[in-house]
C-alpha positions as CSV (number, residue, x, y, z in Angstrom):
1,X,202.8,160.8,115.3
2,X,199.6,159.4,115.4
3,X,198.6,155.4,114.9
4,X,195.9,153.6,114.6
5,X,194.7,151.7,117.5
6,X,192.2,148.3,117.5
7,X,189.2,148.6,119.8
8,X,189.0,144.8,120.4
9,X,192.5,145.3,122.0
10,X,190.9,145.7,125.7
11,X,188.8,142.0,125.1
12,X,192.0,140.5,124.2
13,X,193.9,141.5,127.5
14,X,190.5,140.3,129.7
15,X,190.7,137.0,127.5
16,X,194.1,136.1,128.5
17,X,193.7,137.3,132.1
18,X,191.1,134.6,132.7
19,X,193.6,131.7,131.1
20,X,196.7,133.3,132.8
21,X,196.9,130.6,135.7
22,X,196.8,128.0,133.1
23,X,200.5,127.6,133.1
24,X,202.0,128.6,129.4
25,X,200.7,130.1,126.7
26,X,199.5,128.5,123.3
27,X,198.4,130.5,120.1
28,X,195.8,129.0,117.7
29,X,195.9,129.3,114.2
30,X,193.2,129.2,111.7
31,X,193.8,125.0,111.8
32,X,193.8,124.8,115.4
33,X,197.0,124.1,115.7
34,X,198.5,125.1,119.1
35,X,202.2,126.1,119.4
36,X,203.7,127.6,122.3
37,X,203.7,131.8,122.5
38,X,207.9,132.6,122.8
39,X,208.0,135.4,124.6
40,X,205.7,133.8,127.5
41,X,207.4,136.6,129.8
42,X,205.4,139.7,128.1
43,X,202.6,138.1,128.9
44,X,202.7,138.4,132.8
45,X,200.5,141.7,132.6
46,X,200.0,143.4,136.2
47,X,196.1,144.1,136.2
48,X,196.5,145.7,140.0
49,X,194.6,149.3,139.6
50,X,196.1,149.8,143.1
51,X,199.3,149.7,141.6
52,X,199.6,153.3,141.1
53,X,201.6,155.9,138.9
54,X,202.2,159.2,139.7
55,X,201.2,162.3,138.3
56,X,204.4,163.5,136.0
57,X,205.6,166.9,137.4
58,X,208.0,169.1,134.8
59,X,211.1,168.3,134.9
60,X,214.7,168.4,132.8
61,X,214.4,167.5,129.1
62,X,217.9,167.3,126.8
63,X,217.1,166.5,123.1
64,X,219.8,164.4,122.0
65,X,219.1,165.2,118.5
66,X,220.4,168.5,119.0
67,X,223.8,166.6,120.0
68,X,224.3,164.7,116.6
69,X,226.7,164.6,113.9
70,X,224.3,166.0,110.7
71,X,226.0,163.4,108.4
72,X,225.0,160.5,110.8
73,X,227.7,158.0,109.6
74,X,227.2,155.6,112.0
75,X,223.4,154.9,110.8
76,X,223.3,155.4,106.9
77,X,226.8,155.1,105.5
78,X,227.8,152.2,103.9
79,X,230.5,151.0,105.9
80,X,227.8,150.7,109.2
81,X,229.1,147.3,109.8
82,X,226.6,147.0,113.3
83,X,223.4,144.8,112.9
84,X,221.5,146.0,116.0
85,X,220.6,149.6,117.0
86,X,221.3,148.2,120.4
87,X,224.9,148.1,119.7
88,X,225.3,151.2,117.9
89,X,227.2,154.1,119.2
90,X,225.1,156.7,117.5
91,X,222.2,157.2,119.8
92,X,222.2,160.6,119.3
93,X,222.2,160.2,115.5
94,X,219.1,157.7,115.7
95,X,217.0,160.8,117.6
96,X,218.1,163.1,114.9
97,X,216.8,160.4,112.0
98,X,213.6,159.5,113.8
99,X,213.2,163.7,114.3
100,X,213.6,164.3,110.3
101,X,211.8,161.7,108.9
102,X,209.2,160.5,111.5
103,X,208.9,156.9,111.5
104,X,212.1,154.6,111.0
105,X,211.2,151.0,110.8
106,X,214.3,148.2,111.3
107,X,214.0,144.5,110.6
108,X,215.8,141.5,112.3
109,X,217.0,143.6,115.6
110,X,217.3,141.5,118.9
111,X,215.1,144.0,121.2
112,X,212.8,141.1,122.4
113,X,215.5,138.3,123.0
114,X,217.4,141.1,124.9
115,X,216.4,141.4,128.8
116,X,214.0,144.0,129.4
117,X,215.9,145.6,131.7
118,X,218.8,145.7,129.4
119,X,216.3,147.1,126.3
120,X,214.9,150.0,129.2
121,X,218.1,150.8,129.8
122,X,218.8,151.6,126.2
123,X,215.3,153.0,125.5
124,X,215.9,155.5,129.0
125,X,218.9,157.1,127.4
126,X,216.0,158.9,125.1
127,X,214.3,160.5,127.7
128,X,212.7,159.4,130.8
129,X,209.9,156.0,130.2
130,X,206.4,156.8,130.3
131,X,204.0,154.8,132.7
132,X,201.0,154.6,130.7
133,X,198.3,154.8,133.2
134,X,195.5,152.9,131.5
135,X,195.6,149.5,130.7
136,X,197.9,146.3,132.0
137,X,201.9,146.9,131.8
138,X,204.2,143.8,132.2
139,X,204.8,143.0,136.1
140,X,207.8,144.7,137.7
141,X,208.3,147.0,134.7
142,X,205.6,149.6,134.2
143,X,207.7,151.1,131.3
144,X,206.3,148.6,129.1
145,X,203.5,148.2,128.0
146,X,202.5,144.4,126.0
147,X,199.9,143.8,123.4
148,X,198.6,140.2,122.7
149,X,196.2,139.0,120.1
150,X,195.3,135.1,119.4
151,X,195.4,134.4,115.8
152,X,191.5,133.1,116.3
153,X,190.5,136.2,117.6
154,X,188.1,139.2,115.4
155,X,190.2,142.3,114.6
156,X,187.4,144.6,115.6
157,X,186.2,146.8,113.3
158,X,186.9,150.3,114.7
159,X,189.7,152.3,114.5
160,X,190.6,156.0,115.3
161,X,194.1,158.0,115.2
162,X,195.2,159.3,118.7
163,X,198.7,160.6,119.8
164,X,199.4,159.0,122.7
165,X,199.5,160.9,126.6
166,X,198.5,164.2,124.8
167,X,197.1,166.0,128.2
168,X,200.6,165.4,130.2
169,X,202.5,168.1,131.1
170,X,205.2,166.8,128.3
171,X,204.1,164.2,126.3
172,X,205.7,161.2,125.3
173,X,208.2,161.8,122.3
174,X,210.3,158.9,121.0
175,X,208.4,155.6,120.6
176,X,210.0,152.2,120.2
177,X,207.5,149.8,119.5
178,X,208.8,146.4,118.8
179,X,207.1,142.9,117.6
180,X,207.4,139.7,119.5
181,X,205.6,137.2,117.6
182,X,202.7,138.0,114.2
183,X,200.8,136.6,111.6
184,X,202.0,137.4,108.3
185,X,198.4,137.9,107.0
186,X,198.0,140.5,109.7
187,X,201.0,142.6,110.0
188,X,200.3,146.3,109.0
189,X,200.8,149.7,110.8
190,X,199.6,153.3,109.6
191,X,201.4,156.2,110.9
192,X,200.1,160.1,109.6
193,X,202.8,162.6,109.2
194,X,201.4,165.6,111.0
195,X,204.5,168.2,109.5
196,X,203.3,167.6,106.5
197,X,199.8,167.3,106.8
198,X,200.0,170.9,108.7
199,X,201.9,171.8,105.3
200,X,198.9,171.1,103.3
201,X,197.2,174.1,105.1
202,X,197.2,177.4,103.5
203,X,199.8,180.2,104.7
204,X,196.2,182.0,106.0
205,X,194.5,179.0,107.9
206,X,198.0,178.0,109.1
207,X,198.7,181.7,110.2
208,X,195.3,181.6,112.0
209,X,196.1,178.3,114.0
210,X,199.4,179.9,115.5
211,X,198.9,181.3,119.0
212,X,195.7,178.9,119.5
213,X,196.1,176.2,122.6
214,X,194.0,173.5,123.5
215,X,192.8,171.7,126.4
216,X,193.9,168.1,126.8
217,X,192.0,165.8,128.8
218,X,191.8,161.9,129.4
219,X,189.5,162.0,132.3
220,X,186.5,160.7,130.5
221,X,188.6,158.2,128.9
222,X,189.8,156.5,132.3
223,X,186.2,156.8,133.6
224,X,184.8,154.4,130.2
225,X,187.7,152.3,131.2
226,X,186.7,151.9,134.6
227,X,183.1,151.3,133.8
228,X,184.3,148.2,131.4
229,X,186.7,147.2,133.8
230,X,190.0,148.3,132.8
231,X,193.0,149.2,134.5
232,X,193.3,152.7,135.8
233,X,196.6,153.9,137.9
234,X,196.3,157.5,138.1
235,X,193.5,159.9,138.2
236,X,192.7,161.6,134.7
237,X,194.6,164.5,134.1
238,X,194.2,167.5,131.9
239,X,196.5,169.7,130.5
240,X,197.2,172.9,127.9
241,X,198.9,172.6,124.7
242,X,199.3,174.9,121.7
243,X,197.7,172.9,118.7
244,X,201.0,173.9,116.5
245,X,203.7,172.3,117.9
246,X,207.3,173.1,117.2
247,X,210.2,170.3,116.8
248,X,213.4,171.4,118.9
249,X,215.8,169.5,117.1
250,X,214.4,170.4,113.7
251,X,212.4,173.6,114.1
252,X,209.5,172.2,112.0
253,X,206.0,172.4,113.2
254,X,203.3,170.0,113.1
255,X,199.7,169.5,114.1
256,X,199.4,168.8,117.8
257,X,195.5,167.1,117.4
258,X,194.8,164.6,119.5
259,X,190.8,163.3,118.8
260,X,189.8,161.7,122.0
261,X,191.6,164.1,124.3
262,X,191.1,167.6,123.0
263,X,187.9,169.1,124.6
264,X,188.0,172.8,123.2
265,X,190.4,175.5,121.9
266,X,190.5,178.1,124.6
267,X,190.7,181.0,121.8
268,X,187.3,180.2,120.7
269,X,183.9,179.6,121.7
270,X,182.9,175.9,122.0
271,X,180.6,175.7,118.4
272,X,183.9,177.3,116.7
273,X,186.1,175.4,118.8
274,X,184.1,171.8,117.6
275,X,183.9,173.1,114.5
276,X,187.5,173.7,113.8
277,X,188.5,170.4,115.6
278,X,186.8,168.3,113.4
279,X,188.0,170.1,110.1
280,X,191.9,169.6,111.9
281,X,190.7,166.0,112.5
282,X,189.1,165.5,109.2
283,X,192.3,167.4,107.3
284,X,194.6,164.2,109.1
285,X,192.4,161.2,108.3
286,X,192.3,162.3,104.5
287,X,195.6,163.5,104.0
288,X,196.9,159.9,102.8
289,X,199.8,161.5,100.8
290,X,200.6,162.2,104.1
291,X,200.7,158.3,105.7
292,X,203.1,155.5,105.6
293,X,201.8,152.1,106.2
294,X,204.7,149.8,107.7
295,X,204.5,146.4,106.8
296,X,205.9,144.5,109.9
297,X,207.4,140.7,110.8
298,X,208.8,139.5,113.9
299,X,212.1,141.0,115.2
300,X,210.7,144.4,113.7
301,X,211.5,147.9,115.4
302,X,209.4,150.8,114.8
303,X,210.7,153.6,116.0
304,X,208.6,156.8,116.3
305,X,208.1,160.5,117.2
306,X,205.3,159.5,118.9
307,X,195.7,144.4,114.5
308,X,197.2,143.7,117.7
309,X,199.7,141.0,117.5
310,X,202.1,140.6,120.5
311,X,204.3,143.6,120.4
312,X,205.3,146.1,123.2
313,X,206.4,149.8,123.2
314,X,208.2,151.9,125.5
315,X,207.5,155.3,125.2
316,X,210.2,158.3,125.9
317,X,208.4,161.9,127.8
318,X,209.9,164.9,126.2
319,X,209.8,168.3,126.1
320,X,206.6,170.6,127.1
321,X,204.8,171.8,123.7
322,X,205.9,174.7,122.2
323,X,205.3,176.9,119.3
324,X,207.9,179.3,117.6
325,X,206.7,182.3,115.7
326,X,204.9,181.8,112.8
327,X,206.7,181.5,109.4
328,X,205.3,181.6,106.0
329,X,208.4,179.6,104.4
330,X,207.8,176.0,103.7
331,X,209.5,172.6,104.7
332,X,211.3,170.4,102.3
333,X,209.5,166.6,102.5
334,X,211.3,163.5,103.6
335,X,213.1,160.7,102.2
336,X,214.0,157.0,102.1
337,X,216.9,155.6,103.2
338,X,218.4,151.8,102.9
339,X,221.2,150.0,104.2
340,X,222.4,146.9,104.7
341,X,221.2,146.0,108.0
342,X,218.2,147.9,107.9
343,X,215.4,148.9,106.5
344,X,214.1,153.1,107.2
345,X,210.7,154.1,106.1
346,X,209.4,157.3,106.1
347,X,206.3,159.2,105.6
348,X,206.0,161.0,102.0
């Protein structure tokens, strides 16, 4: 999946770093009223670039959605009594649900109130936690990325589509993003369903895309981060992946287009590659009928198959991207489910 990122987040982190020695944090609202931040331990950021993270070598990955009961009785049946997904016994069903629906939103969850090791233990069932190589992580927990923006700060004016970790040999798949505290007036995040974006292309155009691979690199991104004083914990890497990616559980194809990280399509001349990548990026941006805008509140957990408020997320690494042979059959759309305890929202 692709999400919108706020370009002002780096400055927010840097401002917080400058005041971190002053004791407990408070948050100022528009009336200059200060209130203590509830989850202080999620502001204990590690800014030390010498705390390196390794370049991840290929490793065995098992897709748990393949083991799920397709009826998903522990998630979407009327007699489900568990409120918190951390208590669900049907983790495989959760993996399948996210694989099918792309974005799943749970309200009133206990992630923020649990000890961080317990949250990590739950998430690690779905894959190896991804350690973000750029930007501050939590002290002692490099697998957890937290973001904070005070109510009085500017939100910035630029945003862009991205796919986290795309240059990795096995890019992140399932991601758990959970909201700690937020202002009601700023509470939206946009996701694009890249399966449906792919399906909107003509059959002939899709056939021409199959077999194409692209170079994905974070080298320039890390160089820029270093120049502006950001945290970089490993050297930049370059990976090669198909631009059409097949999900191992659903068998559905999706565009694997990561603006900002894709340097060129290897099977095309540079000018042809640039034109094609520009078209695909524009196609994603303008396919508003394939997007979902998630409204969040405190204790919201958004689970997706890969405006800063106080949020945290844990990404789980998945399989090496692959592509099944081209098929001209169409694919079904997605639906929306609601149960007594959690709202499950999906892209159209």
